[in-house]
C-alpha positions as CSV (number, residue, x, y, z in Angstrom):
1,M,62.0,-49.3,77.6
2,K,58.2,-48.8,78.0
3,V,58.7,-46.1,80.6
4,R,61.0,-44.2,78.2
5,A,58.5,-44.5,75.3
6,L,55.7,-43.3,77.6
7,C,57.8,-40.3,78.7
8,L,58.6,-39.4,75.1
9,L,54.9,-39.6,74.2
10,L,53.9,-37.4,77.1
11,M,56.5,-34.8,76.2
12,I,55.2,-34.7,72.6
13,V,51.6,-34.3,73.8
14,L,52.5,-31.5,76.3
15,A,54.6,-29.7,73.7
16,G,51.6,-29.7,71.3
17,C,49.4,-28.2,74.0
18,A,51.8,-25.5,74.8
19,T,52.1,-24.3,71.2
20,H,48.4,-24.3,70.3
21,V,47.4,-21.1,68.7
22,Q,43.8,-19.8,68.6
23,W,42.7,-18.1,65.5
24,V,39.8,-15.6,65.4
25,Q,38.1,-13.6,62.7
26,E,35.0,-11.5,63.4
27,G,31.9,-13.2,61.9
28,K,33.5,-16.6,61.5
29,T,32.0,-19.6,63.4
30,E,34.2,-22.1,65.2
31,A,33.4,-24.7,62.5
32,E,34.4,-22.3,59.7
33,T,37.7,-21.5,61.5
34,E,38.4,-25.2,62.0
35,R,37.7,-25.8,58.3
36,D,40.0,-23.0,57.2
37,Y,42.7,-24.2,59.6
38,K,42.5,-27.7,58.3
39,E,42.8,-26.5,54.7
40,C,45.9,-24.4,55.6
41,Y,47.4,-27.2,57.6
42,D,46.8,-29.7,54.7
43,Q,48.4,-27.2,52.2
44,T,51.4,-26.7,54.4
45,E,51.8,-30.4,55.1
46,K,51.9,-31.1,51.3
47,R,55.0,-28.8,51.2
48,Y,56.9,-29.9,54.3
49,G,55.4,-33.3,55.2
50,T,54.7,-33.9,58.9
51,N,57.9,-32.2,60.0
52,L,56.1,-30.0,62.6
53,E,59.4,-28.9,64.1
54,S,60.3,-27.0,61.0
55,P,60.1,-23.2,61.6
56,H,59.1,-23.0,57.9
57,F,56.0,-25.2,58.5
58,T,54.8,-23.0,61.3
59,T,55.5,-19.8,59.4
60,D,53.7,-20.9,56.3
61,L,50.7,-22.2,58.3
62,N,50.5,-18.9,60.1
63,Q,50.7,-16.9,56.8
64,C,48.0,-19.0,55.3
65,M,45.6,-18.3,58.1
66,E,46.5,-14.6,58.2
67,S,46.0,-14.4,54.4
68,R,42.4,-15.6,55.0
69,G,41.8,-12.7,57.4
70,Y,42.5,-14.4,60.8
71,R,44.5,-13.1,63.7
72,R,46.1,-15.0,66.6
73,K,44.3,-14.7,69.9
């Protein structure tokens, strides 16, 4: 049972790493980008909860960042 739980946790962590998107905007520091991302993430999480698998969650999060002038790297 412990091995199965550990494997599941490892899969979740690796999936998160594989889907990480970097956002850039000329003139923005890393700290500003992280703050904006957190604000967008929090807004999106209020709408969808923590259902990160929802395509709507990802779409809305991306739209929030793009509306703030960021682009994906």
